[in-house]
GUDREN-383017 format. One record per residue (C-alpha): residue number from 1; residue in one letter; x, y, z. Coordinates in pm, 1 decimal. Example, Ala and Ser with C-alpha at 12.3 -4.5 7.8 and 13.67 -1.06 7.14 Angstrom:
BEGIN
    nr   rest          X          Y          Z
     1      a     1230.0     -450.0      780.0
     2      s     1367.0     -106.0      714.0
This chain:
BEGIN
    nr   rest          X          Y          Z
     1      m    28292.4     8676.1   -28383.7
     2      f    28366.8     8976.7   -28266.0
     3      t    28467.2     9104.3   -27951.5
     4      s    28381.5     9302.4   -27670.6
     5      t    28519.6     9365.7   -27265.3
     6      a    28351.2     9589.8   -26979.2
     7      t    28448.6     9582.4   -26586.2
     8      i    28241.1     9513.7   -26313.1
     9      d    28337.3     9662.7   -26022.9
    10      p    28089.9     9701.5   -25710.7
    11      a    28337.3    10060.8   -25606.0
    12      f    28183.2    10230.9   -25953.5
    13      v    27750.4    10292.6   -25813.3
    14      i    27527.0    10429.1   -26003.0
    15      a    27245.6    10454.4   -25754.2
    16      p    27084.5    10200.1   -25546.1
    17      v    26791.3    10080.3   -25785.0
    18      p    26462.4    10216.3   -25816.4
    19      p    26098.7    10012.2   -25675.3
    20      r    25933.5    10213.6   -25904.5
    21      l    26115.4    10185.9   -26198.7
    22      f    25909.8     9851.9   -26258.3
    23      g    25569.7    10020.6   -26309.7
    24      s    25295.4     9995.4   -26577.0
    25      f    25014.3    10165.7   -26698.1
    26      v    24670.8    10109.3   -26639.8
    27      e    24432.1    10411.3   -26910.5
    28      h    24046.2    10378.2   -26988.2
    29      m    24146.3    10294.3   -27353.2
    30      g    24016.1     9981.0   -27541.5
    31      r    24035.1     9668.7   -27396.6
    32      c    24280.5     9819.1   -27103.7
    33      v    24059.2     9829.3   -26832.7
    34      y    23710.0     9680.5   -26949.1
    35      g    23823.6     9318.6   -27097.9
    36      g    24135.3     9351.8   -26953.4
    37      v    24169.0     9391.9   -26581.7
    38      y    23743.5     9448.9   -26540.5
    39      d    23605.1     9202.3   -26641.8
    40      p    23272.9     9095.2   -26503.1
    41      g    23114.1     8731.6   -26641.1
    42      h    23430.3     8626.1   -26730.9
    43      p    23507.0     8253.6   -26575.2
    44      a    23815.1     8373.0   -26408.6
    45      a    23666.0     8686.0   -26283.1
    46      d    23598.0     8742.3   -25881.5
    47      a    23249.8     8877.6   -25694.9
    48      d    23421.8     9235.7   -25772.5
    49      g    23434.7     9152.8   -26185.2
    50      l    23813.9     9180.3   -26163.2
    51      r    24010.8     8893.1   -26378.2
    52      a    24144.6     8702.1   -26113.3
    53      d    24421.9     8531.9   -26446.5
    54      v    24520.9     8890.5   -26513.3
    55      l    24596.1     8935.7   -26142.3
    56      t    24798.7     8653.9   -26122.0
    57      l    25071.5     8754.1   -26393.2
    58      t    25039.6     9127.7   -26321.1
    59      k    25226.1     8967.6   -25993.4
    60      e    25447.3     8751.3   -26158.5
    61      l    25571.7     9043.9   -26391.6
    62      g    25663.3     9252.7   -26085.5
    63      v    25502.8     9541.7   -26153.6
    64      s    25557.0     9789.4   -25895.9
    65      v    25341.1    10096.1   -25971.6
    66      v    25020.0    10177.5   -26206.2
    67      r    24974.9    10486.0   -26338.4
    68      y    24617.7    10545.6   -26372.6
    69      p    24318.0    10637.6   -26525.0
    70      g    24567.6    10794.5   -26788.7
    71      g    24718.4    10869.8   -27021.1
    72      n    24502.8    11087.2   -27275.7
    73      f    24155.8    10961.3   -27110.0
    74      v    24236.6    11192.9   -26816.9
    75      s    24215.5    11512.9   -27034.2
    76      g    23857.9    11522.0   -27039.0
    77      y    23821.4    11280.3   -26754.0
    78      r    23537.8    11333.7   -26506.4
    79      w    23655.2    11144.7   -26173.8
    80      e    23313.9    11190.1   -26040.6
    81      d    23126.4    10974.2   -26298.9
    82      g    23375.3    10649.0   -26181.1
    83      v    23246.4    10690.6   -25809.2
    84      g    22923.2    10555.6   -25611.3
    85      p    22662.0    10322.9   -25702.6
    86      r    22737.7    10174.2   -26037.7
    87      e    22335.3    10170.5   -26114.3
    88      d    22388.1    10576.2   -26087.9
    89      r    22655.8    10582.9   -26301.6
    90      p    22612.5    10833.4   -26623.5
    91      v    22776.2    10653.1   -26956.0
    92      t    22924.0    10908.6   -27088.5
    93      l    23192.8    10981.8   -27368.7
    94      d    23551.9    10952.9   -27436.3
    95      t    23695.1    11224.8   -27657.3
    96      a    24019.3    11128.3   -27641.5
    97      w    23944.8    10762.8   -27799.8
    98      r    23604.1    10844.4   -27957.3
    99      s    23506.7    10561.8   -27644.9
   100      i    23124.4    10520.4   -27493.8
   101      e    23262.0    10489.5   -27108.2
   102      r    23025.2    10320.0   -26865.0
   103      n    23163.3    10429.7   -26574.3
   104      t    23177.2    10099.6   -26380.9
   105      f    23504.4    10103.7   -26327.1
   106      g    23617.9    10392.3   -26180.4
   107      l    23886.1    10509.4   -25854.4
   108      n    23769.5    10270.1   -25608.6
   109      e    23761.9     9997.7   -25765.0
   110      f    24098.1    10068.9   -25932.6
   111      m    24260.5    10072.6   -25558.8
   112      s    24055.0     9760.6   -25456.5
   113      w    24254.8     9612.6   -25757.1
   114      s    24587.2     9800.2   -25662.0
   115      r    24521.7     9613.7   -25315.7
   116      q    24481.0     9265.8   -25492.6
   117      a    24778.2     9330.1   -25713.9
   118      g    25005.6     9424.1   -25474.4
   119      v    25071.3     9774.5   -25689.7
   120      e    25103.3    10103.0   -25596.2
   121      p    24865.6    10388.5   -25728.6
   122      m    24991.5    10611.8   -25960.6
   123      m    24690.1    10850.4   -25982.0
   124      a    24701.4    11130.3   -26280.0
   125      v    24469.8    11482.7   -26253.3
   126      n    24258.6    11611.5   -26559.7
   127      l    24417.7    11997.7   -26628.1
   128      g    24277.2    11950.9   -26996.7
   129      t    23907.5    12034.4   -26946.1
   130      r    23940.7    12148.4   -26582.0
   131      g    24174.1    12274.4   -26329.0
   132      v    24266.5    12335.3   -25941.4
   133      e    23977.6    12303.0   -25762.4
   134      d    23876.4    11986.7   -25976.4
   135      a    24225.9    11836.5   -25826.5
   136      c    24181.6    11899.8   -25491.6
   137      n    23858.5    11774.9   -25477.9
   138      l    23952.3    11455.3   -25644.1
   139      l    24264.4    11455.7   -25382.0
   140      e    24048.0    11553.9   -25097.6
   141      y    23777.9    11269.8   -25151.0
   142      a    24123.8    11051.7   -25185.1
   143      n    24356.4    11140.0   -24895.6
   144      f    24164.6    11282.7   -24661.6
   145      a    24023.3    11119.1   -24364.0
   146      g    23656.3    11241.4   -24314.1
   147      g    23515.4    11495.4   -24221.0
   148      t    23464.1    11707.4   -24505.7
   149      r    23207.9    11746.7   -24854.0
   150      y    23448.0    11469.4   -25067.3
   151      s    23610.2    11276.8   -24721.2
   152      d    23224.6    11202.7   -24643.9
   153      l    23134.7    11128.1   -24965.7
   154      r    23454.7    10849.2   -25032.0
   155      i    23275.8    10693.1   -24729.4
   156      a    22961.4    10725.7   -24812.9
   157      h    23067.8    10533.4   -25132.9
   158      g    23190.5    10207.4   -24871.3
   159      v    23545.1    10339.0   -24849.8
   160      r    23592.5    10369.1   -24443.4
   161      d    23961.8    10426.7   -24539.1
   162      p    24116.2    10699.4   -24709.9
   163      h    24324.1    10572.7   -24974.6
   164      a    24625.1    10754.9   -24940.4
   165      i    24763.2    10822.4   -25292.8
   166      r    25120.5    10896.9   -25255.4
   167      l    25160.4    10953.4   -25609.9
   168      w    25004.6    11205.3   -25839.7
   169      c    25056.4    11304.1   -26238.1
   170      l    24959.7    11638.7   -26306.3
   171      g    24745.3    11594.4   -26627.6
   172      n    24886.1    11431.2   -26907.0
   173      e    25079.7    11505.7   -27222.7
   174      m    24952.1    11888.4   -27194.8
   175      d    25201.1    12035.7   -27540.0
   176      g    25016.9    11748.2   -27748.6
   177      p    24753.9    11907.0   -28029.6
   178      w    24617.7    11550.4   -27992.9
   179      q    24525.1    11599.3   -27615.8
   180      i    24195.9    11761.6   -27532.7
   181      g    24279.7    12107.4   -27330.4
   182      q    24598.4    12182.9   -27493.7
   183      k    24816.0    12393.1   -27358.7
   184      t    25148.1    12636.8   -27410.3
   185      a    25417.6    12565.9   -27183.7
   186      t    25379.5    12907.0   -27042.6
   187      q    24985.9    12845.3   -26982.7
   188      y    25047.5    12494.7   -26844.1
   189      g    25365.6    12579.7   -26635.6
   190      q    25165.9    12840.6   -26428.8
   191      l    24824.5    12577.0   -26378.1
   192      a    25104.5    12333.4   -26237.8
   193      a    25231.5    12515.7   -26006.3
   194      e    24917.6    12684.4   -25840.8
   195      t    24804.7    12262.0   -25852.7
   196      a    25084.2    12175.9   -25714.1
   197      k    25054.5    12463.4   -25407.1
   198      a    24724.5    12380.4   -25371.2
   199      m    24751.8    12042.9   -25328.6
   200      r    24979.0    12003.3   -25147.6
   201      r    24806.2    12251.2   -24878.0
   202      i    24544.3    11963.8   -24827.8
   203      d    24838.5    11642.1   -24810.0
   204      p    25235.9    11755.4   -24732.7
   205      d    25323.4    11432.7   -24809.5
   206      i    25223.5    11348.8   -25184.5
   207      e    25458.4    11363.7   -25461.0
   208      l    25420.8    11525.4   -25803.3
   209      v    25509.6    11482.3   -26127.3
   210      a    25462.2    11773.5   -26375.4
   211      c    25434.1    11689.8   -26759.1
   212      g    25736.4    11697.7   -26959.1
   213      s    25734.9    11643.6   -27347.8
   214      s    25512.5    11442.6   -27474.4
   215      n    25798.9    11267.5   -27663.1
   216      e    26157.5    11416.4   -27803.6
   217      r    26028.4    11463.9   -28143.5
   218      m    25779.8    11755.8   -28018.4
   219      p    25913.9    12042.5   -28231.4
   220      t    25884.2    12233.0   -27858.8
   221      f    26121.9    11955.9   -27729.7
   222      g    26364.5    12090.3   -27456.5
   223      s    26231.7    12432.9   -27457.8
   224      w    25870.3    12330.0   -27331.2
   225      e    26052.4    12157.1   -27024.8
   226      a    26241.4    12440.3   -26975.2
   227      e    25957.9    12691.5   -26933.7
   228      v    25749.4    12466.6   -26746.0
   229      l    26005.0    12414.6   -26459.6
   230      d    26078.5    12770.4   -26482.9
   231      q    25692.6    12791.7   -26377.7
   232      a    25712.4    12488.1   -26127.3
   233      y    26029.3    12376.1   -26058.4
   234      d    26022.4    12458.4   -25679.7
   235      f    25663.8    12346.6   -25647.7
   236      v    25687.2    11949.6   -25783.3
   237      d    25901.1    11635.8   -25738.0
   238      y    25954.1    11467.3   -26129.8
   239      i    25917.4    11585.1   -26459.0
   240      s    25806.5    11305.0   -26737.1
   241      l    25897.3    11162.3   -27001.9
   242      h    25724.9    10910.9   -27262.9
   243      a    25851.7    10779.5   -27521.6
   244      y    25785.3    10496.2   -27833.0
   245      f    25995.5    10255.9   -28069.6
   246      e    25866.0    10115.6   -28372.3
   247      q    26054.1     9877.3   -28621.4
   248      t    25986.6    10018.9   -29011.4
   249      p    26115.0     9785.3   -29335.1
   250      t    26387.9    10051.8   -29317.3
   251      n    26540.4    10115.2   -28990.5
   252      r    26570.7     9742.7   -28831.8
   253      a    26951.8     9851.7   -28728.9
   254      q    26844.6    10173.1   -28534.4
   255      f    26543.5     9950.8   -28353.5
   256      l    26788.2     9761.4   -28213.4
   257      a    26965.0    10087.3   -28085.9
   258      s    26649.2    10273.8   -27953.2
   259      a    26812.9    10220.7   -27601.3
   260      h    27050.0    10461.5   -27731.4
   261      t    26772.7    10694.9   -27845.8
   262      m    26644.6    10647.1   -27511.6
   263      d    26978.6    10733.7   -27301.2
   264      a    27020.6    11100.8   -27521.9
   265      f    26681.0    11160.6   -27437.0
   266      i    26703.5    11097.7   -27065.0
   267      e    27035.0    11289.7   -27071.6
   268      g    26873.4    11583.2   -27217.6
   269      v    26557.3    11627.5   -27005.1
   270      v    26872.9    11609.0   -26699.9
   271      a    27042.9    11887.9   -26852.0
   272      t    26754.0    12099.7   -26894.2
   273      c    26630.1    11988.7   -26555.1
   274      d    27012.1    12108.8   -26396.0
   275      h    26963.3    12429.3   -26609.8
   276      i    26676.6    12531.6   -26428.9
   277      g    26777.1    12445.7   -26075.4
   278      a    27057.8    12607.6   -26156.3
   279      k    26930.3    12920.2   -26283.8
   280      k    26735.3    12920.3   -25950.6
   281      r    27048.4    12864.4   -25728.2
   282      s    26839.9    12519.5   -25603.7
   283      r    27004.0    12276.0   -25484.6
   284      r    26703.9    12020.4   -25502.0
   285      k    26775.7    11739.0   -25808.8
   286      l    26515.2    11700.3   -25995.7
   287      k    26413.9    11335.0   -26100.2
   288      l    26215.9    11196.1   -26392.6
   289      s    25911.2    10988.1   -26465.5
   290      f    25997.3    10791.8   -26778.5
   291      d    25608.5    10696.2   -26697.0
   292      e    25508.7    10626.3   -27075.0
   293      w    25740.2    10353.7   -27260.5
   294      n    25752.0    10053.5   -27481.4
   295      l    25700.4     9946.7   -27836.8
   296      w    25424.8    10109.4   -28063.7
   297      y    25357.3    10023.5   -28405.4
   298      e    25233.2    10269.2   -28452.7
   299      s    25208.3    10355.3   -28860.9
   300      r    24949.3    10045.9   -28809.0
   301      f    24723.5    10268.1   -28634.4
   302      a    24411.4    10438.0   -28829.3
   303      g    24469.9    10790.1   -28562.0
   304      q    24202.3    10827.1   -28299.3
   305      d    24013.3    11070.7   -28497.5
   306      n    23944.3    10791.9   -28808.4
   307      l    23770.1    10536.1   -28531.5
   308      d    23395.2    10506.5   -28495.3
   309      w    23172.2    10568.7   -28141.1
   310      a    23237.7    10197.9   -27965.6
   311      e    23259.6    10085.9   -27615.9
   312      a    23593.4     9906.1   -27523.9
   313      p    23692.0     9852.1   -27934.9
   314      r    24033.7     9667.3   -27969.6
   315      l    24311.1     9927.9   -27981.6
   316      i    24620.8     9902.3   -28122.6
   317      e    24686.6     9560.6   -27934.2
   318      d    25001.1     9443.0   -28089.7
   319      e    25098.0     9100.4   -28135.9
   320      y    25549.9     9175.4   -28041.0
   321      t    25780.0     8952.9   -28107.5
   322      t    26118.9     8798.4   -27996.8
   323      e    26319.0     9061.0   -28178.0
   324      d    26075.9     9289.2   -27980.5
   325      a    26143.1     9128.4   -27668.7
   326      v    26543.2     9182.4   -27670.3
   327      v    26493.0     9561.6   -27711.6
   328      v    26279.5     9587.4   -27443.2
   329      g    26533.2     9405.4   -27206.7
   330      s    26826.9     9705.6   -27419.1
   331      l    26484.7     9929.2   -27249.3
   332      l    26535.0     9849.9   -26956.6
   333      m    26870.2     9847.4   -26934.1
   334      s    26913.6    10248.7   -26971.6
   335      l    26642.3    10253.9   -26715.4
   336      l    26881.0    10184.2   -26550.1
   337      r    27177.5    10326.1   -26625.7
   338      h    27012.4    10636.9   -26571.0
   339      a    26912.0    10512.2   -26188.4
   340      d    27032.8    10813.1   -25983.1
   341      r    26748.8    11000.0   -26167.9
   342      i    26486.3    10852.8   -26292.3
   343      g    26271.7    10797.4   -25981.3
   344      v    25983.9    10614.0   -26147.9
   345      a    25919.0    10424.3   -26523.7
   346      c    25551.0    10290.1   -26639.1
   347      l    25566.1    10000.6   -26936.7
   348      a    25248.9    10119.3   -27150.6
   349      q    25005.3     9982.6   -27118.3
   350      l    24986.2     9653.1   -26838.7
   351      v    24666.9     9469.6   -27044.1
   352      n    24643.4     9408.7   -27439.2
   353      v    24675.2     9797.1   -27537.8
   354      i    25059.5     9730.7   -27671.2
   355      a    25109.7     9534.6   -27335.8
   356      p    25338.8     9256.7   -27173.6
   357      i    24989.7     9116.0   -27125.1
   358      r    24655.8     8981.9   -27343.1
   359      t    24293.7     8895.1   -27250.5
   360      e    24072.5     8699.5   -27471.2
   361      p    23728.8     8759.3   -27340.1
   362      d    23578.6     8374.0   -27286.9
   363      g    23992.6     8306.4   -27319.9
   364      t    24280.6     8332.7   -27075.8
   365      a    24549.4     8602.4   -27014.0
   366      w    24900.2     8469.2   -27161.9
   367      r    25212.6     8656.0   -27167.3
   368      q    25323.6     8828.5   -27493.0
   369      t    25684.3     8819.7   -27609.6
   370      i    25817.7     9142.3   -27405.3
   371      f    25635.0     8988.0   -27078.8
   372      h    25972.2     8816.1   -26994.1
   373      p    26265.6     9080.5   -27004.5
   374      f    26051.5     9261.7   -26775.7
   375      a    25961.9     9021.8   -26562.9
   376      l    26302.3     8921.9   -26526.4
   377      t    26445.5     9247.1   -26491.0
   378      a    26222.8     9338.7   -26217.2
   379      r    26268.3     9013.9   -26018.1
   380      h    26651.5     9048.6   -26046.6
   381      a    26747.5     9409.7   -26067.9
   382      r    26798.9     9419.7   -25691.4
   383      g    27019.5     9664.9   -25469.9
   384      q    27243.8     9892.0   -25651.5
   385      v    27349.9     9974.1   -26011.7
   386      l    27693.7     9986.2   -26129.1
   387      r    27843.1    10197.2   -26363.4
   388      v    27969.9     9943.7   -26650.9
   389      e    28157.3    10079.3   -26956.3
   390      p    28187.5     9867.1   -27274.5
   391      a    28411.5     9871.0   -27487.6
   392      s    28236.6     9722.7   -27852.7
   393      p    28233.2     9735.5   -28197.8
   394      e    27988.5     9982.0   -28302.5
   395      v    27595.4     9920.3   -28561.4
   396      a    27404.8    10229.5   -28655.7
   397      a    27205.5    10462.4   -28389.4
   398      p    26926.7    10647.1   -28473.6
   399      d    27128.0    11006.8   -28431.0
   400      g    27315.5    10899.3   -28695.8
   401      a    27653.1    10781.4   -28485.1
   402      g    27721.5    10458.0   -28410.9
   403      a    27565.2    10251.4   -28103.9
   404      p    27757.9     9966.1   -27928.9
   405      s    27663.6     9648.3   -28073.0
   406      v    27701.1     9524.0   -27654.0
   407      d    27573.6     9677.9   -27409.3
   408      v    27643.5     9580.0   -27063.0
   409      t    27436.9     9691.9   -26722.2
   410      a    27510.9     9561.9   -26365.8
   411      t    27308.2     9500.4   -26004.3
   412      r    27472.0     9405.7   -25701.8
   413      d    27305.9     9314.2   -25416.0
   414      p    27571.1     9451.3   -25159.0
   415      e    27397.0     9250.3   -24908.8
   416      t    27479.6     8909.4   -25033.3
   417      g    27716.3     8940.4   -25239.6
   418      a    27492.5     8872.1   -25595.8
   419      l    27556.6     9008.7   -25917.2
   420      t    27267.7     8984.0   -26192.9
   421      v    27463.4     9130.5   -26580.8
   422      f    27240.0     9241.2   -26835.4
   423      a    27362.1     9242.0   -27219.4
   424      v    27232.2     9327.5   -27551.5
   425      n    27435.7     9173.2   -27869.1
   426      r    27265.0     9425.5   -28106.6
   427      d    27426.0     9278.4   -28458.0
   428      e    27213.5     9096.2   -28702.3
   429      r    27510.9     8882.6   -28843.0
   430      e    27750.0     8741.9   -28573.7
   431      s    27786.5     8645.6   -28261.2
   432      g    27971.5     8843.0   -27973.1
   433      r    28202.7     8766.4   -27701.3
   434      l    28194.6     8957.9   -27401.6
   435      d    28480.4     8916.5   -27168.9
   436      l    28440.1     9091.9   -26819.6
   437      k    28647.4     9150.9   -26600.4
   438      l    28471.6     9121.7   -26203.9
   439      v    28683.4     9266.2   -25921.2
   440      v    28438.7     9162.0   -25618.7
   441      g    28715.0     9025.5   -25362.0
   442      e    28518.6     8693.5   -25380.2
   443      d    28500.9     8347.5   -25566.9
   444      l    28099.8     8347.5   -25749.9
   445      r    27952.7     8077.9   -25938.6
   446      v    27695.9     8128.8   -26283.5
   447      v    27309.4     8013.5   -26077.0
   448      e    27142.2     8084.8   -26421.4
   449      h    27204.6     8204.5   -26760.6
   450      l    26860.0     8338.7   -26976.4
   451      v    26896.4     8429.8   -27328.2
   452      m    26612.5     8607.4   -27514.1
   453      g    26684.4     8562.7   -27901.9
   454      g    26946.6     8454.8   -28119.3
   455      g    26690.6     8231.9   -28317.8
   456      d    26380.0     8285.8   -28472.5
   457      l    26285.0     8679.9   -28417.8
   458      m    26015.6     8695.8   -28596.5
   459      a    25839.8     8397.6   -28315.9
   460      t    25480.5     8524.3   -28099.9
   461      n    25290.1     8412.9   -27851.6
   462      s    24944.9     8349.2   -27872.8
   463      q    24645.4     8225.1   -27703.9
   464      s    24648.5     7867.4   -27904.0
   465      a    25033.0     7910.3   -27829.9
   466      p    25088.1     8109.9   -27540.2
   467      d    25495.1     7992.1   -27442.3
   468      r    25611.3     7929.0   -27755.6
   469      v    25874.8     8220.5   -27682.8
   470      t    26001.7     8197.0   -27337.4
   471      p    26321.0     8259.5   -27192.1
   472      r    26630.7     7943.5   -27263.9
   473      e    26885.4     7887.0   -27050.2
   474      s    27238.6     7868.1   -27179.0
   475      a    27586.2     7721.8   -27080.0
   476      q    27783.1     7968.7   -27352.6
   477      h    27967.8     8083.3   -27050.2
   478      e    28325.2     7980.6   -26884.1
   479      l    28362.0     8153.7   -26549.7
   480      a    28693.7     8168.6   -26384.5
   481      a    28911.6     8357.0   -26114.1
   482      g    28809.0     8729.2   -26177.0
   483      s    28669.4     8737.9   -26496.5
   484      l    28380.9     8607.0   -26667.9
   485      s    28345.1     8578.0   -27090.0
   486      v    27966.4     8517.1   -27249.9
   487      v    27885.6     8461.6   -27505.3
   488      l    27600.4     8704.3   -27675.0
   489      p    27429.5     8545.8   -27941.9
   490      p    27318.2     8773.6   -28263.3
   491      v    27015.1     8997.7   -28227.7
   492      s    26997.9     8892.6   -27829.9
   493      w    26962.0     8932.2   -27475.1
   494      s    27115.7     8768.7   -27161.1
   495      v    27081.3     8808.0   -26805.6
   496      l    27348.2     8634.4   -26572.1
   497      r    27256.5     8580.1   -26231.5
   498      l    27573.3     8515.5   -26007.7
   499      e    27617.2     8403.8   -25675.8
   500      a    27920.9     8385.0   -25419.1
   501      a    28069.0     8051.3   -25418.6
   502      p    28024.8     7751.5   -25169.6
   503      v    28289.9     7722.5   -24925.6
   504      r    28461.6     7355.3   -24990.9
């Protein structure tokens, strides 16, 4: 057993925990919408066709914000096709995913679902095949009170009160050659700036997200962000990041250190943002919107160009293992660690498509393994994120350098003194002993210690065995005055909650 150490001191605060850090994503792709959140005729569906079992699990997951309607889908989408009487809506082709789109679920249905789920909507506009005018029309329809063409159209559609959507994405992955309406950085930067200016004239209270690189492997990564922000820095509030991670037969150690890659990605984009801010002599610190992140076994996907035209086909419905849950837990720790700059983050996607929630047409909804670290982090990461710098042996990392075998993130509620410690052991063979020095000034007690991993790492959940993989309780910790020692099994993710000890 190896030993790692760290100090937890409430004086060293990174930032408050951003409520929008626990977002998700609903795209018109595969069975995320049709057969996922919306499934008329299913026994669990309500009068509007929304699946109550999915709504229940969404609330349990702790989702705070949901991005909609895409994703690649949005770059060819006409929002007008998805509003008004359903019998009048056209059947269209979704060229992003080669799917037949019936448009029976659109903006107003999504907003109804959002209200029932208790989530904040994050709306994306089409800057692929459309542009400034269309974005303004959609904003007018969604947010303007009434008395104009598009606000009155909303009222005619049975929605009297404006939706008051605050968060808006200015397109999606516009650097990608797979994108409908791909743009150069200069083209997109100019379009994003002009769209932002026009939209703010309609509603000055909105918050806008510009597209960053589709992923850090893009050949234009860094230069894309710099050029886009050179055009749009003064008109947007966030720039987006997208990242998916995958285990292959030869990269297990690197896969377990995926959060190390996420850290470097975030810090690289922050550096670019601050470079442009300094260049413009701006006092604004741009925030980051990590609005697509997850594990995706992309090598198993045939690619959109090889798909047959179909209606709500089964696309990338990856089945996640216990090991995957450990990595997702570590990625959430990375997001927390950068809470000073990340204002929004969205696990992609919510249902069926690389998702924490799975459904079947005539069956139940169930929790995939990755559901649990997300739900636990969303539930227990409260108050302020503390700066924790563990000293630990190293394992291999994707960039060829070392990553700590044990990583630690902590949050503390300054009102109650409650402390939550998140820890991951990436070592494939050895348990790790984590010795924490607690500089908290009060006696604490461990009220919960849950672990994922450290056993059958290939186990999965399914409709027939929905609870095969769940967090298990652990007693492998020792709490003394000013210190906490925890044993972390190999390849495991842990969460410990500490509260003030009762006065005797």
